[in-house]
C-alpha positions in Angstrom: 82.1 134.9 20.0 79.6 136.1 17.5 76.5 137.6 18.4 74.6 134.2 16.8 76.9 131.9 18.4 75.4 133.6 22.0 72.4 133.2 21.1 72.4 129.3 20.2 74.3 128.5 23.7 71.6 130.2 25.6 68.9 128.4 23.3 70.8 125.2 24.0 70.9 125.8 27.8 67.6 127.1 28.5 66.3 123.6 26.7 68.2 122.0 28.4 67.5 123.5 32.2 63.3 123.4 30.6 63.6 119.4 30.1 61.1 117.7 32.2 62.9 115.0 34.2 62.7 111.8 33.5 60.0 110.1 35.3 60.6 107.5 38.2 59.0 104.1 37.4 56.0 103.1 39.5 56.3 100.6 42.4 54.8 97.8 39.6 57.1 98.8 37.2 60.3 98.4 39.6 58.9 95.3 40.7 58.3 93.7 37.2 62.1 95.0 35.9 63.4 93.1 39.3 61.5 89.7 38.3 62.2 89.9 34.8 65.9 90.3 35.5 66.1 88.0 38.5 64.7 85.0 36.0 67.5 85.7 33.2 70.2 85.9 36.0 72.0 82.8 35.9 74.7 83.4 38.6 75.6 86.1 40.8 78.6 87.2 43.6 79.8 89.8 45.3 81.3 91.2 48.5 78.7 91.6 51.5 78.9 94.3 54.5 76.4 93.7 57.5 75.4 95.9 60.4 72.9 95.0 63.0 71.8 96.1 66.3 69.3 94.3 68.5 68.9 92.7 71.6 71.2 94.8 73.5 74.1 93.1 70.6 75.8 95.0 67.7 76.5 92.9 65.1 79.3 94.1 62.2 80.9 91.4 59.5 82.2 91.1 56.1 82.4 88.6 53.4 80.8 86.9 50.5 77.8 85.8 48.6 77.3 83.4 45.4 74.3 82.6 44.4 73.6 79.9 41.1 70.8 78.3 39.1 70.3 75.0 38.1 68.2 73.7 35.3 67.1 70.3 35.8 63.9 68.3 34.1 62.2 71.5 33.1 62.4 72.7 36.7 64.8 75.4 38.1 66.5 75.4 41.4 68.2 78.5 43.2 71.0 77.5 45.1 73.6 79.9 47.0 76.3 80.7 49.6 77.5 82.6 51.7 79.8 82.8 54.4 80.4 85.9 57.1 82.8 86.6 59.6 80.7 88.8 62.5 81.8 90.5 65.6 79.2 90.6 67.7 79.1 92.5 71.2 77.5 94.2 73.9 78.7 96.7 77.0 80.7 93.4 78.6 82.1 91.7 76.0 82.8 91.0 72.0 82.8 87.6 70.2 84.0 87.0 66.7 81.5 84.5 65.0 82.0 82.5 61.6 78.9 81.8 59.8 78.3 80.1 56.3 74.4 79.3 55.2 73.9 76.8 52.3 71.2 76.4 50.3 71.9 73.0 48.3 68.3 73.3 46.6 66.9 71.0 49.2 67.8 72.5 52.4 69.3 75.9 54.2 72.2 74.7 56.6 73.6 77.5 58.4 77.1 76.8 60.5 77.9 78.7 63.3 81.5 78.7 65.1 84.5 80.7 66.2 88.0 81.1 65.1 89.4 79.7 68.5 86.8 76.8 68.7 86.3 73.5 66.9 83.0 73.3 68.1 80.3 74.1 65.6 76.7 74.3 66.0 74.5 73.3 62.7 70.8 73.9 61.9 69.0 72.5 59.2 65.6 73.5 57.9 64.0 72.6 54.4 64.1 75.2 51.5 60.7 76.4 51.2 60.0 76.6 55.4 63.5 79.0 55.4 63.0 82.7 55.6 65.6 85.1 54.2 66.8 87.2 57.3 70.6 87.6 56.5 72.7 88.2 53.6 70.6 86.0 51.2 68.2 88.6 51.2 70.1 90.5 48.7 70.2 87.8 46.2 68.0 88.2 42.8 65.4 85.6 43.5 61.8 85.7 41.8 60.6 83.8 44.7 61.8 86.2 47.0 60.7 89.4 45.3 57.3 88.0 45.7 57.5 87.6 48.9 58.5 91.1 49.6 55.3 92.0 47.8 53.2 90.7 50.3 55.1 91.2 53.5 55.7 95.0 53.0 53.5 97.8 51.3 55.4 99.6 48.9 54.6 103.2 48.1 57.7 105.4 47.6 59.9 105.7 45.0 63.0 108.4 45.1 66.7 107.6 43.8 69.8 108.3 45.2 73.8 107.2 44.7 75.4 104.3 45.7 79.0 103.3 45.0 79.3 105.9 42.2 76.0 104.5 40.3 72.5 105.6 40.6 69.9 103.5 42.4 66.2 103.6 42.9 65.0 103.3 46.9 61.8 101.8 47.7 60.5 102.1 50.9 58.0 100.2 52.3 56.1 99.3 55.4 55.3 95.9 56.8 51.7 94.6 56.5 51.7 92.7 59.7 54.5 90.7 61.9 56.3 88.4 60.1 58.1 85.6 61.8 61.7 85.5 61.9 61.7 89.2 61.3 61.6 90.6 64.6 61.0 94.4 65.4 61.0 94.9 61.7 58.7 97.7 60.7 60.1 99.5 57.9 62.8 98.5 54.6 64.3 100.2 52.6 65.3 98.6 49.2 68.2 100.5 47.1 68.4 98.8 43.4 70.5 99.3 41.1 69.2 101.3 38.2 71.7 99.5 35.6 70.9 96.1 36.2 67.5 96.4 38.6 69.1 94.1 41.4 69.4 95.1 45.2 72.8 96.6 46.4 71.2 97.3 49.9 68.7 96.4 52.1 68.0 98.3 55.2 65.4 97.7 58.0 63.8 99.6 60.8 61.9 99.1 63.6 58.6 101.4 64.4 60.6 103.9 65.9 62.5 104.5 62.9 65.8 103.3 64.2 68.0 101.2 62.1 67.8 97.3 62.7 69.8 95.9 60.5 71.8 97.0 57.0 73.1 94.9 54.1 75.1 95.7 51.1 76.3 93.8 48.2 79.5 95.3 46.4 82.0 94.0 43.9 79.3 92.4 42.0 79.4 89.7 39.3 76.9 88.5 37.3 76.7 85.6 35.3 80.4 84.3 35.5 81.4 80.8 36.7 81.3 79.9 40.1 82.4 76.8 42.3 79.6 74.2 42.0 80.9 72.9 45.2 80.1 75.7 47.4 76.3 74.8 47.4 77.1 71.2 48.5 76.9 70.9 52.4 77.9 67.7 54.7 78.0 68.9 58.6 81.6 68.4 60.0 82.3 65.7 62.4 81.7 66.6 65.8 79.0 69.2 64.9 75.8 70.3 67.0 73.3 69.5 64.4 69.7 70.8 65.2 67.5 69.2 62.8 64.3 71.8 62.1 62.9 69.9 59.0 59.6 69.2 61.3 59.2 72.9 62.5 57.2 75.8 60.6 58.7 78.7 60.2 57.3 80.6 63.0 58.8 78.4 65.8 62.4 78.4 64.1 64.6 80.8 66.1 65.8 84.8 64.1 68.9 85.3 63.7 69.3 87.4 66.4 68.2 84.8 68.5 70.8 82.2 67.4 73.6 84.5 67.3 72.1 85.6 70.9 72.8 82.0 72.5 75.7 81.4 70.5 77.5 84.0 72.0 76.2 83.5 75.7 77.4 80.1 75.5 80.4 81.3 74.8 80.8 83.8 77.6 80.0 81.3 80.0 82.7 78.4 78.6 85.9 78.5 80.8 87.6 75.6 79.7 87.1 73.6 76.7 89.3 70.6 74.7 88.1 68.4 72.0 90.3 66.8 69.1 90.3 68.5 65.6 90.9 67.7 62.3 92.2 69.9 59.8 92.9 69.2 55.9 94.3 72.0 53.7 94.6 71.9 49.7 98.3 73.0 49.1 99.9 73.0 45.6 101.5 69.8 46.4 98.8 67.6 47.3 96.3 67.4 50.2 97.6 68.1 54.1 96.0 66.7 56.9 96.3 67.0 60.4 95.3 65.8 63.8 95.6 67.3 67.4 94.0 67.8 70.8 92.3 70.8 71.6 92.3 73.2 74.9 91.9 76.6 75.9 89.6 78.6 78.2 90.4 81.5 81.1 89.9 78.5 83.9 93.2 77.0 83.1 95.3 76.7 86.3 92.5 77.1 88.4 
């Protein structure tokens, strides 16, 4: 290599090493980008991973989440659907729960059941009284972003890598105790640098111990989604709790609701009920009915 070529290579290396790193956006700038991207979004869908530890219970689950915007009469309505299969356990037992959450534009429905039982518990609350405490915290909503700014004081921004892509890490401390956010003192948001959408939300208690972690992967943006996902009618026989007249701070937290479900499932010795199953097969709709019986107390 010629002397002039060596000098040129050294000069290029010096310029690269001496160039200042790109400045990180301020908190205000990042939230502005997040809000603008959320306003442009039409649909989003992806896979969800959930890990939570609280009230002596550990929760781990996987599933999917879908969101969409409906434009009608000059008004935007945000809809979403999530379905998560979750294992809830403590030192003595473990129960598998199937949790569905549906925002139909007017109400937020949450259906909780177990794979081995036809018994379902359903709660219903008005959209404007629902507080995000589940997988929907990952969905880009201008209203939800504004709520985060009000609930937490964000001051620090860092960088990290998630699933091979660069993310901004926003850390915020709770301004005050929030209803339905038991023990949450601090939160971290992992925001994708490419599209400004949140990929991970981690919450901590006052001792800096992790309380919950929600992650969104395999994200698809502005692709067609099934509108029927945002329609919901409680199945026949479901136990429905109407929370329309309760304020947000009177509603049970997600942990409290899952704890009630877990404790109730652990105390049942036997159960029997009539069940109905409908399956869409390639050759048409197949429907069957049966009598369901199970329990640890059989034969005693």
